[in-house]
C-alpha positions as CSV (number, residue, x, y, z in Angstrom):
1,M,37.3,-4.7,22.8
2,R,38.7,-2.0,19.7
3,K,38.0,-5.0,17.0
4,F,34.1,-4.8,18.3
5,L,33.4,-1.2,18.0
6,L,34.4,-0.1,14.6
7,P,32.0,-2.7,13.4
8,V,29.2,-1.3,15.6
9,L,29.9,2.1,14.8
10,L,29.7,1.6,11.2
11,L,26.5,0.0,12.0
12,V,25.0,2.7,13.9
13,V,26.2,5.6,11.2
14,G,24.5,3.3,8.3
15,L,21.3,3.2,10.3
16,F,20.9,6.9,10.6
17,V,21.8,7.2,6.7
18,F,19.3,4.7,5.9
19,A,16.7,6.4,8.4
20,A,17.3,9.5,6.7
21,C,17.0,8.5,3.2
22,G,13.5,7.1,4.2
23,R,11.9,9.5,5.7
24,D,8.4,9.8,5.3
25,D,6.8,12.8,3.3
26,D,5.0,15.4,5.1
27,T,1.1,15.3,4.5
28,A,0.7,18.9,5.0
29,D,3.3,20.0,2.1
30,S,2.2,17.0,-0.2
31,P,1.2,17.4,-3.8
32,L,-1.7,15.2,-3.2
33,V,-3.7,17.3,-0.7
34,G,-6.8,18.6,-2.6
35,G,-9.4,16.9,-4.6
36,W,-8.5,14.3,-7.8
37,D,-11.5,13.5,-10.4
38,F,-11.8,10.1,-12.1
39,Q,-13.8,11.1,-15.4
40,S,-15.0,14.3,-14.2
41,T,-16.2,12.7,-11.0
42,P,-15.3,13.9,-7.5
43,W,-13.1,10.9,-6.5
44,Y,-9.9,11.3,-3.5
45,T,-9.9,14.1,-1.5
46,F,-6.8,14.3,0.7
47,N,-6.8,16.5,3.9
48,A,-3.5,17.9,4.8
49,D,-4.1,16.3,8.2
50,G,-3.3,12.9,6.5
51,T,-7.1,12.3,6.1
52,G,-9.2,12.0,3.2
53,T,-12.6,10.5,1.4
54,R,-13.5,8.9,-1.4
55,P,-16.5,7.7,-2.6
56,T,-17.3,3.3,-1.7
57,H,-16.0,1.5,-4.1
58,L,-19.3,-1.1,-3.3
59,G,-21.8,1.0,-5.1
60,T,-23.9,1.8,-1.9
61,G,-23.8,5.5,-2.6
62,G,-21.9,5.7,0.4
63,N,-18.5,7.4,1.2
64,D,-15.4,5.7,2.5
65,S,-13.3,7.8,5.1
66,F,-9.3,7.1,5.5
67,N,-5.8,8.1,6.9
68,W,-3.0,8.4,4.4
69,S,0.6,8.9,4.1
70,T,3.1,8.8,1.4
71,R,6.6,7.4,1.7
72,N,9.1,7.1,-1.2
73,G,6.7,7.2,-4.4
74,V,4.0,4.7,-2.2
75,L,0.5,5.8,-1.2
76,T,-0.5,4.0,1.8
77,I,-4.3,4.4,2.2
78,T,-5.8,2.8,5.3
79,L,-9.4,2.7,5.4
80,T,-11.0,4.1,8.8
81,A,-15.3,4.1,8.3
82,G,-17.4,3.3,5.3
83,P,-18.6,0.2,3.8
84,V,-15.5,-1.0,2.5
85,F,-14.3,-0.9,6.3
86,N,-17.1,-3.0,7.4
87,N,-16.6,-5.6,4.8
88,A,-14.1,-8.4,6.6
89,A,-13.5,-10.0,2.7
90,L,-12.1,-6.7,1.9
91,T,-8.4,-5.3,3.3
92,N,-8.5,-1.8,4.7
93,V,-4.7,-1.2,3.7
94,E,-3.9,-0.1,0.4
95,S,-0.5,0.6,-1.1
96,W,-0.8,2.6,-4.6
97,N,2.9,3.7,-6.5
98,Y,2.0,7.4,-7.3
99,T,3.3,10.0,-9.6
100,I,1.9,13.5,-10.3
101,S,2.4,14.6,-13.9
102,G,1.0,18.3,-14.1
103,S,-2.4,17.9,-13.4
104,V,-2.6,14.1,-13.9
105,L,-2.4,11.6,-10.6
106,T,-1.3,8.1,-11.5
107,L,-2.3,5.2,-9.2
108,A,-0.7,2.2,-9.6
109,S,-1.5,-0.9,-7.3
110,N,0.9,-2.7,-5.2
111,Q,-1.7,-5.4,-4.7
112,V,-3.5,-6.0,-7.8
113,A,-1.4,-6.5,-10.7
114,D,-1.9,-4.1,-13.8
115,E,-4.3,-2.1,-12.1
116,I,-3.5,1.7,-12.8
117,W,-5.7,4.4,-12.7
118,D,-5.3,8.3,-13.2
119,Y,-7.2,11.0,-11.8
120,T,-7.3,15.0,-12.7
121,R,-6.7,17.8,-9.7
122,R,-10.3,19.5,-9.4
123,N,-10.0,23.5,-9.4
């Protein structure tokens, strides 16, 4: 019995360490909260409660609503309403690596190669 106890104990301790390192960021305190513009056009709005809006990518003049979260430098956007949400040919979950440098937010897609966008914090 003792020879099984040590490996099990090490596994449990390892899982706790792994879980602690990969914690979710708190959206309320996230530096993403607020408005971000693309080439002077209002684009993303990230709310502290983990919701947000952006203009639809389909050119219909409407907005997409989404839930968002971050973990280890990755922004996940899950669309909840809008034209893209209703288009079965498009995915409703997006994954972006993000960095913020000063007032510039850079998003690099984890789904489309070489798709990188810069946004400026709205005043």
